[in-house]
C-alpha positions as CSV (number, residue, x, y, z in Angstrom):
1,X,26.6,-33.6,33.0
2,X,23.0,-33.8,31.3
3,X,22.1,-36.5,29.1
4,X,22.2,-35.4,25.6
5,X,18.5,-35.9,25.2
6,X,17.9,-33.6,27.6
7,X,20.1,-30.6,26.2
8,X,17.8,-28.5,24.2
9,X,17.9,-29.2,20.5
10,X,18.4,-25.7,18.4
11,X,16.6,-27.1,15.6
12,X,13.4,-28.0,17.9
13,X,11.5,-24.6,16.6
14,X,11.2,-26.1,13.1
15,X,8.6,-28.6,14.1
16,X,6.6,-25.7,15.6
17,X,6.2,-24.0,12.0
18,X,3.3,-25.9,10.9
19,X,1.3,-23.3,9.0
20,X,3.6,-23.1,5.9
21,X,3.4,-27.3,5.7
22,X,-1.0,-26.8,6.4
23,X,-0.8,-24.2,3.7
24,X,0.8,-25.8,1.0
25,X,-0.7,-29.2,1.4
26,X,-4.2,-27.7,1.2
27,X,-3.4,-25.6,-2.0
28,X,-3.5,-22.0,-0.7
29,X,0.2,-21.2,0.1
30,X,0.9,-18.0,-1.7
31,X,4.9,-17.9,-1.8
32,X,7.5,-19.2,-3.6
33,X,6.1,-19.9,-6.4
34,X,8.3,-21.2,-9.4
35,X,7.2,-19.7,-12.7
36,X,8.0,-21.1,-16.0
37,X,8.0,-17.7,-18.0
38,X,8.5,-14.1,-17.1
39,X,7.7,-11.9,-19.7
40,X,6.7,-8.6,-17.7
41,X,3.5,-8.1,-17.5
42,X,2.6,-11.7,-17.6
43,X,3.6,-14.8,-16.3
44,X,3.1,-18.4,-16.5
45,X,2.7,-20.7,-14.2
46,X,2.1,-24.6,-14.9
47,X,0.9,-23.4,-17.8
48,X,-1.7,-20.7,-16.3
49,X,-1.2,-17.4,-17.9
50,X,-1.4,-14.8,-15.3
51,X,-1.1,-10.7,-15.6
52,X,1.7,-9.6,-13.2
53,X,0.5,-6.9,-11.0
54,X,2.8,-7.7,-8.2
55,X,6.1,-7.0,-9.7
56,X,8.4,-4.0,-8.8
57,X,9.2,-3.5,-12.7
58,X,7.7,0.2,-12.8
59,X,8.9,1.0,-16.4
60,X,8.9,-2.4,-17.9
61,X,12.3,-2.0,-18.3
62,X,13.5,-6.2,-18.0
63,X,12.5,-6.8,-21.7
64,X,13.9,-3.8,-22.9
65,X,16.1,-4.7,-26.3
66,X,18.4,-1.8,-25.0
67,X,18.8,-3.4,-21.2
68,X,19.0,-6.7,-22.9
69,X,21.6,-5.8,-25.5
70,X,23.9,-4.4,-22.7
71,X,23.6,-7.4,-20.2
72,X,24.8,-9.6,-23.1
73,X,27.4,-7.3,-24.6
74,X,28.6,-7.4,-21.0
75,X,28.8,-11.0,-20.5
76,X,30.6,-11.5,-23.6
77,X,33.3,-8.7,-22.6
78,X,33.6,-9.4,-18.9
79,X,32.3,-12.9,-18.0
80,X,29.7,-13.7,-15.7
81,X,31.3,-12.8,-12.6
82,X,34.0,-10.6,-11.1
83,X,35.3,-13.5,-8.7
84,X,36.2,-11.0,-5.9
85,X,34.7,-7.8,-3.9
86,X,34.9,-4.3,-4.8
87,X,37.7,-3.6,-2.2
88,X,40.3,-5.9,-3.8
89,X,39.6,-7.2,-7.0
90,X,36.2,-6.9,-8.3
91,X,36.1,-3.3,-9.3
92,X,35.9,-2.7,-13.2
93,X,35.9,0.7,-14.6
94,X,32.1,-0.2,-15.7
95,X,31.2,0.2,-11.8
96,X,33.1,3.6,-11.7
97,X,31.1,5.1,-15.2
98,X,28.0,3.4,-13.6
99,X,28.7,5.2,-10.2
100,X,29.3,8.7,-12.0
101,X,26.5,8.6,-14.1
102,X,24.2,7.4,-10.8
103,X,25.6,10.7,-9.0
104,X,25.1,12.9,-11.8
105,X,21.2,11.5,-12.0
106,X,20.5,12.1,-8.4
107,X,22.4,15.2,-8.2
108,X,25.5,14.3,-5.5
109,X,29.0,14.2,-5.5
110,X,29.4,10.9,-5.7
111,X,27.7,7.6,-5.7
112,X,28.6,3.7,-4.7
113,X,27.4,0.7,-6.3
114,X,26.6,-2.2,-3.5
115,X,25.9,-5.9,-4.7
116,X,22.2,-5.7,-3.4
117,X,20.0,-3.2,-2.1
118,X,19.8,-4.7,0.9
119,X,23.2,-4.6,1.6
120,X,23.3,-1.3,0.4
121,X,21.0,-0.2,3.1
122,X,23.1,-2.6,5.9
123,X,26.7,-1.3,4.7
124,X,25.3,2.3,4.8
125,X,24.1,2.6,7.9
126,X,26.4,0.3,9.7
127,X,28.7,2.7,8.5
128,X,27.8,5.8,9.2
129,X,26.2,5.0,12.5
130,X,28.4,4.0,15.4
131,X,27.7,2.3,19.1
132,X,27.2,6.1,20.7
133,X,24.7,7.3,18.0
134,X,21.2,7.2,17.3
135,X,19.7,6.0,14.0
136,X,15.8,7.3,13.9
137,X,13.4,4.8,11.6
138,X,10.2,5.3,10.4
139,X,7.8,2.6,12.2
140,X,7.3,1.6,8.5
141,X,11.0,1.3,7.1
142,X,11.6,-1.5,4.8
143,X,13.7,-4.5,7.1
144,X,16.5,-3.6,5.2
145,X,16.8,-0.3,7.4
146,X,15.9,-2.0,10.6
147,X,18.5,-4.5,10.2
148,X,21.1,-2.2,9.1
149,X,20.3,-0.1,12.1
150,X,20.5,-3.2,14.7
151,X,23.8,-3.9,12.6
152,X,25.5,-0.7,13.7
153,X,24.9,-1.3,17.5
154,X,23.4,2.3,17.7
155,X,20.8,3.1,19.5
156,X,17.5,2.9,17.8
157,X,14.6,5.0,18.2
158,X,11.2,4.6,15.9
159,X,8.6,7.2,15.3
160,X,5.1,6.9,14.0
161,X,4.4,6.6,10.2
162,X,4.8,10.2,8.5
163,X,4.0,11.7,11.9
164,X,6.2,14.7,12.2
165,X,5.2,15.7,15.4
166,X,6.5,12.0,16.6
167,X,9.6,12.5,14.8
168,X,10.3,15.9,16.4
169,X,9.2,14.0,20.0
170,X,11.9,11.5,19.1
171,X,15.0,13.7,17.8
172,X,14.1,16.1,21.4
173,X,14.9,12.9,23.7
174,X,18.4,12.5,21.9
175,X,21.2,13.9,23.8
176,X,23.0,17.0,22.4
177,X,26.3,15.4,22.3
178,X,25.2,12.2,20.4
179,X,24.9,12.0,16.5
180,X,21.7,11.1,15.1
181,X,20.4,10.1,11.5
182,X,17.0,9.8,10.4
183,X,16.1,7.1,7.6
184,X,12.9,7.1,5.8
185,X,11.5,5.5,2.4
186,X,10.9,7.6,-0.2
187,X,7.8,5.4,-1.3
188,X,6.8,2.9,1.0
189,X,6.5,-0.5,0.0
190,X,3.2,-1.7,1.2
191,X,1.2,1.2,1.6
192,X,2.3,3.2,-1.8
193,X,2.3,6.5,0.2
194,X,5.3,9.0,-0.1
195,X,7.7,10.5,2.9
196,X,7.0,14.3,3.4
197,X,10.6,14.9,3.3
198,X,10.2,19.4,3.1
199,X,8.6,19.5,6.3
200,X,11.1,16.2,7.6
201,X,13.9,18.3,6.8
202,X,12.7,21.0,8.8
203,X,12.5,19.1,11.9
204,X,15.9,17.3,10.9
205,X,17.8,20.5,10.6
206,X,16.0,22.0,14.1
207,X,18.2,18.8,15.7
208,X,20.9,18.7,13.5
209,X,20.1,15.1,11.9
210,X,21.2,14.0,9.0
211,X,18.7,12.4,6.6
212,X,18.8,9.3,4.5
213,X,16.0,8.1,1.8
214,X,15.4,4.9,0.7
215,X,14.4,5.5,-3.0
216,X,14.1,2.0,-3.9
217,X,10.6,2.3,-5.1
218,X,10.9,5.7,-6.4
219,X,13.4,5.8,-8.9
220,X,11.9,5.6,-12.4
221,X,8.3,6.9,-10.6
222,X,9.2,10.4,-8.8
223,X,10.9,13.1,-9.7
224,X,11.3,15.2,-12.9
225,X,13.3,12.4,-14.8
226,X,12.5,9.6,-12.4
227,X,15.2,10.7,-10.2
228,X,13.6,10.3,-6.9
229,X,11.7,11.6,-3.9
230,X,14.3,14.5,-3.6
231,X,13.9,15.8,-6.7
232,X,10.2,15.4,-6.5
233,X,9.9,17.6,-4.1
234,X,13.1,20.0,-5.4
235,X,15.1,19.3,-2.0
236,X,17.9,17.3,-3.3
237,X,20.6,19.7,-2.1
238,X,19.1,19.2,1.8
239,X,19.1,15.6,1.7
240,X,22.5,14.0,3.2
241,X,22.4,10.6,1.3
242,X,19.6,9.1,-1.2
243,X,19.7,5.3,-1.9
244,X,18.2,3.1,-4.4
245,X,18.3,-0.5,-5.7
246,X,18.4,-1.7,-9.0
247,X,15.7,-4.6,-9.0
248,X,13.4,-2.4,-9.6
249,X,13.1,0.1,-12.4
250,X,16.7,-0.2,-13.1
251,X,15.7,-3.8,-14.3
252,X,18.8,-5.2,-12.6
253,X,20.4,-6.7,-9.5
254,X,22.3,-4.2,-6.8
255,X,21.9,-0.9,-5.3
256,X,23.6,2.5,-4.7
257,X,24.4,5.3,-2.0
258,X,24.4,8.6,-3.2
259,X,26.0,12.0,-1.5
260,X,28.7,14.1,-0.5
261,X,32.3,12.8,-1.8
262,X,34.1,12.4,1.4
263,X,30.7,10.8,3.0
264,X,30.8,8.1,0.3
265,X,34.7,7.5,0.4
266,X,34.1,6.7,4.3
267,X,31.1,4.2,3.6
268,X,33.7,2.7,0.9
269,X,36.0,1.9,3.4
270,X,33.6,1.2,6.1
271,X,30.5,-0.7,5.0
272,X,30.8,-4.1,5.9
273,X,28.4,-5.6,3.3
274,X,30.6,-3.6,0.6
275,X,34.5,-5.0,1.9
276,X,33.0,-8.6,2.4
277,X,30.8,-9.3,-1.0
278,X,31.5,-9.7,-4.2
279,X,30.9,-6.7,-6.7
280,X,27.6,-7.3,-8.7
281,X,28.8,-9.3,-12.3
282,X,28.9,-6.5,-15.6
283,X,25.9,-7.9,-16.9
284,X,24.2,-6.3,-13.8
285,X,26.1,-3.2,-14.1
286,X,25.6,-2.8,-17.7
287,X,21.7,-3.4,-17.5
288,X,21.5,-0.7,-14.8
289,X,23.7,1.9,-17.0
290,X,21.2,1.1,-19.8
291,X,18.1,1.1,-17.8
292,X,19.2,4.7,-16.5
293,X,19.8,6.0,-20.1
294,X,16.1,4.8,-21.0
295,X,14.7,6.5,-17.8
296,X,16.3,9.7,-19.4
297,X,15.2,9.5,-22.8
298,X,11.9,7.8,-22.8
299,X,10.0,9.8,-20.2
300,X,6.8,8.6,-22.1
301,X,7.2,5.1,-19.6
302,X,6.9,7.1,-16.5
303,X,4.0,9.0,-17.6
304,X,2.3,6.0,-18.9
305,X,3.0,4.2,-15.7
306,X,1.6,7.3,-13.7
307,X,-1.7,7.1,-16.3
308,X,-2.0,3.4,-15.3
309,X,-1.6,3.9,-11.5
310,X,-3.9,6.9,-11.5
311,X,-6.6,5.2,-13.2
312,X,-6.6,2.1,-10.8
313,X,-6.6,4.1,-8.1
314,X,-9.7,5.8,-9.1
315,X,-11.3,3.0,-10.2
316,X,-10.6,0.7,-7.2
317,X,-11.8,3.9,-4.8
318,X,-15.1,4.1,-7.1
319,X,-16.0,0.1,-6.3
320,X,-15.6,0.6,-2.4
321,X,-12.0,-1.3,-2.1
322,X,-9.9,0.1,0.9
323,X,-6.8,1.3,-0.3
324,X,-5.4,3.2,2.1
325,X,-3.4,6.3,1.9
326,X,-1.8,5.0,-1.3
327,X,-0.8,8.1,-4.0
328,X,2.0,6.3,-6.2
329,X,1.7,3.0,-8.4
330,X,2.1,0.7,-5.4
331,X,-2.1,0.4,-4.6
332,X,-2.7,-2.0,-1.8
333,X,-6.3,-3.6,-1.0
334,X,-6.8,-3.5,2.2
335,X,-8.6,-6.3,3.9
336,X,-7.4,-7.0,7.6
337,X,-8.3,-10.7,8.2
338,X,-5.5,-13.2,7.1
339,X,-7.6,-15.9,5.8
340,X,-9.9,-13.7,3.8
341,X,-6.7,-12.1,2.4
342,X,-5.2,-15.6,1.3
343,X,-8.5,-16.7,0.2
344,X,-9.2,-13.2,-1.9
345,X,-5.4,-13.6,-3.4
346,X,-6.2,-17.4,-4.4
347,X,-9.6,-16.2,-6.5
348,X,-7.7,-13.3,-8.2
349,X,-5.1,-16.0,-9.3
350,X,-7.5,-18.3,-10.7
351,X,-9.1,-15.2,-12.5
352,X,-5.9,-14.8,-14.0
353,X,-4.2,-11.8,-11.8
354,X,-0.8,-12.1,-9.7
355,X,-0.9,-9.8,-6.8
356,X,1.0,-10.5,-3.3
357,X,-0.6,-11.2,-0.3
358,X,1.1,-9.4,2.9
359,X,0.6,-10.9,6.1
360,X,2.1,-10.3,9.9
361,X,4.6,-9.6,10.5
362,X,5.4,-7.6,7.7
363,X,2.0,-5.3,8.3
364,X,0.1,-5.5,11.6
365,X,-2.6,-8.1,11.8
366,X,-5.6,-5.9,11.1
367,X,-4.0,-4.7,8.3
368,X,-3.5,-7.9,6.1
369,X,-3.6,-6.9,2.4
370,X,-3.0,-7.7,-1.1
371,X,-0.1,-5.5,-2.5
372,X,-0.9,-4.4,-6.1
373,X,2.1,-2.5,-8.4
374,X,1.7,-1.6,-12.2
375,X,3.9,-1.1,-15.0
376,X,4.3,1.3,-17.6
377,X,4.1,-1.7,-20.1
378,X,0.4,-3.2,-18.8
379,X,-2.0,-2.6,-22.2
380,X,-5.2,-1.4,-21.8
381,X,-6.6,-4.7,-22.3
382,X,-4.7,-6.0,-19.6
383,X,-5.7,-3.6,-17.1
384,X,-9.4,-3.9,-18.2
385,X,-9.5,-7.7,-17.4
386,X,-7.3,-7.0,-13.7
387,X,-9.9,-4.0,-12.8
388,X,-13.1,-7.0,-14.0
389,X,-11.3,-9.2,-11.8
390,X,-11.1,-7.2,-9.1
391,X,-14.8,-6.3,-9.0
392,X,-15.8,-9.9,-9.5
393,X,-13.8,-11.4,-6.4
394,X,-14.1,-8.1,-4.5
395,X,-18.1,-8.5,-4.6
396,X,-18.3,-12.3,-4.5
397,X,-16.2,-12.1,-1.0
398,X,-17.8,-9.5,0.5
399,X,-15.2,-7.1,0.5
400,X,-17.2,-4.4,-1.5
């Protein structure tokens, strides 16, 4: 038998990751920054005040009095944890009431609440797609969708982003005796564009494929009530499964899947991430429920969000920035060079603007970008400052 020193150490790869240490030492590491304060539109980092343009808090509900009060009252009544899975002892009446209200909101028979949005995609796809089935993914789909497909052990097929012809080609190659489900994002979290659901549904129906839509970034943003991409296009009855997370417009933590009652019940009993995870605490469920009520009763928040997004998109385009195909409050500034992206991020940070640098493997190497996103609670003065900083740094760095 070989000497111990000749046997490969699984931790050997750790020493090879030198980029992170170098970035931290040289002061340009942009991730895991511990914020001392987070008030929604502004944050504090070591005494440096910044306007937050990197959050998914689209409606600004994390600081809404009704949402905070609901969470506090739930803690008083139920405590801080349910200490068990939904499957066993962790289901509260509060969870069921939230599920009923969510199903009604998105126009489906039933809904099921998971502990996180990530786990919602994992559990749903793993439950529905079996080894002999095919799961067909847009190449820009969120990592949680990809991981759910891998966990399902089904056949994974990818098609070009929002490309209907490539989707049709992918579906046409699947054997007729195999089940197939197409999974897309409603709003894509990096590009800020929208899946063309009406056209996709025509292709899916031609090949008898089910369609699941991840509305993580669409809830509160798209639709007559902020009720998602399917509602936005008027195709709710044709979309089979609607998923979303609570960590964005719902101002909480968790996620849900909605669809026909028998399908949701199947997922409830077959989704591993549902069965083997503790349920979300009452405070999170109550906060999400309160946020849902605000979405319904304060449409002016969504209107304000879109007014800000349209202004920023228009002015960035006029300045000469490349914002790609964005058509939502997620607006990328595409740079295309990794080091320049980091440098521009750092300069904006110094100018008091917090945005997110996105590098490979999250995007292709030639499409590195700054992901910017906006909230209904941003003031005109804050947006003025942000746009001035974009222009100053863009000129300074030669991007515009």
